[in-house]
N, C-alpha and C positions, 0 to 999 in steps of 0.2 A: 503494503500501500504507497512505504513514504514511498517507493521508489518511482511508484506512476504518479501521486499525487502530485512529484520535484517535477518531473517532467514536465506535462500539467502548466504547472505556474509555469515553467522557464517558455514553455509552443507560448503561452498568455500576452509574453516581455514581450516577443519578437516580431511579438501583432499593432502595435502603440511603438510610438516613441519616443524618449527622449528615455528608455527604461522602464520602470514594472516591475512592482510584485517582491523588487526589493528585499522590504520587512514577513515577506508573511516564506518569503523561500529561507532568507537568509538564517529565520530561527528554525523550520521547519531543517535543515540541513544540520544546524550546530548541535537538536535537542539530537538530533538523529544518530549522532556521530555518541553523545553522551550517554543513550539508551546502551548500542552498542558497545558502547566501552565496558557497561556495569558483566555484559556475559561474557568479556573475557582479561576479564577484574576481578582481582575480592577487595578493590579497594573502593569507596564511592565515591563521586558523583567527580567534583576537577579530577579531585588527581585518576583516576580510569579515566577520564576524558582524554588526560596529559601524555599520562602509558599509552591509551591505548594509541595518538598518534605518534605516537618516539619510538611503539615497537612494529608496529606495520603499520605505517605509513611510508610513503618516500621522505628518502634524504632534506626536501627543506623542506614540509612540519619538525623538526630534532628539534624540541627545546624550545618547539617557542609560538607553543598556545594556547602555555592558561595564562597569557597575557588578551591571549583572542573568547581566551573563555570566561575572559571576568571581566570585558569593555564590551563584547556583543552579544555571546551568551547569556550571561545572566546579568548585562543591560536592554537585550529586547525583551527577554522571560517577564523583565519584574520589571520593569522603568517604562520597556515599549519603544526604546533610541538604546542607542549603543552606548553605556557612557563614557565617558579622555576622559584620565593621568591627569588629561594640558590641563587648561580654561575652553572656554566653548570659543572662543581663535581658533583649534586644531583638534575640533574633531575628529574619533573615529569614524571611519565608514564606510556604507556599502553601498558597492556601486555595478550594473551590470557590462558589459561591456561592451555599446555598443560599435556598427562602420559606418563608412561614411555619411550616408543616410540615418543616424543618429538613431538605429536599428537594432536592438539585442540582438548581437549573433551567440547563432541558435548553437544546439549544448554540440549538436554532430558538427561544426567547420569548428568547435574549439576542443575534439575527442580529434581531432584529425592534427592538430601540430600542441599536443596538452604541459608535457614542458614549455616549451614557445609562451603562450599561456599564463601558466603558472607563474612562469621567471619574470615576467614582463608590469602583468598586473597584478598581483599582491602584494603585498609591505605590509608584516608580518613584523617583523622586528624592526621598526624607521630611526634614520638623527633625530636626537633632537629635537623638539615645539611639531616631529613630522608628526602630519593622522597615517593610525595605520587603517591598512582597504585589506576588504575583504569581499574580493567577487561570486559570489554564492554556485558559479555553477562551474566553477576551478574545482573550487574543494568539495560539488555534488562530485563529480566525474573521481574524484580520485577518491571519494571512502566506495563507489559502485569497485574503483576496479579492486580498492582496501578487502569492500563485503563480498566478489567475485573470489580474491586469491582464497581470503582466510573458508568458506566450505569448502572449495580442495580441501586446504588443510584439514578441515576438522574432522573432515570421510576417510585423512590417511592415516591420521594422526588421534592415540586411541588416550591417549594424557589432554592434547587438545578436548574429548570426547566430554572424560567423562569432568577439565575445567568448567569446560562448558555447559552441562547441566546441572552442576553442584551448582552455579551460577544461575543460574537458572531457575535451580528452586531458591534462591535471597532473592530474586526477584522477583518472584510468587508471592512470598508471604509477603514482602515489603507492598508488592501491593494488593496484598491478601484473596485472593484466584485463590479459593480450593485445589487443595488436589485434581 
C-alpha cells in the first residue's frame, strides 16, 4: 500500500507545475522508512531509523539521517512543517525536482539516473547556515531498492528471518494487535 500510494502521489505531482504533494509525500516516505526500520532493529524510533539507513541504504545516506529524522520526519509529523535548526531565514526544505517546464520530474526519469539526482539534489549535510533539502521521490526510490533487497535477503537468511519475526511480534504488541 505504501508503495502504490506514493507512486500515485508522485504521478499527481507531475500533472501540475511548481511541484505538488511535497508535504504528503515526504511524510509518507519518512514514516514508511521509520516503520520498516522497526522490523529490522531492536532499537526504537529515531535510533532504529538511523541504524536502518546506515545498515541497508546506499553509502550516500550513512551518518546523515539523524538530523533528517529530527527536522523532517519529526517536524512534519508533529508540527506540520519541517523544523529548522537555524532560523526562519534558513529553513529546512522539501522540494520536488522540476524540469525546464516546471513540471515534477517523473519517477521513471529519476530512476534512470538515480545516482546523479541523489548527489545533485539532496542536501543532507549542508554548510553552516544553509538548508537541508529533501526530495521525497529520490528517498522513495532508494527505499524501494532497499526493501526489494531486504525481501531477497530475508528469504535467504534464517537469522534475519528470525529477527524480522521477533521484531514483527514486538510491533504487533506495541500496536495492541491480537495474535
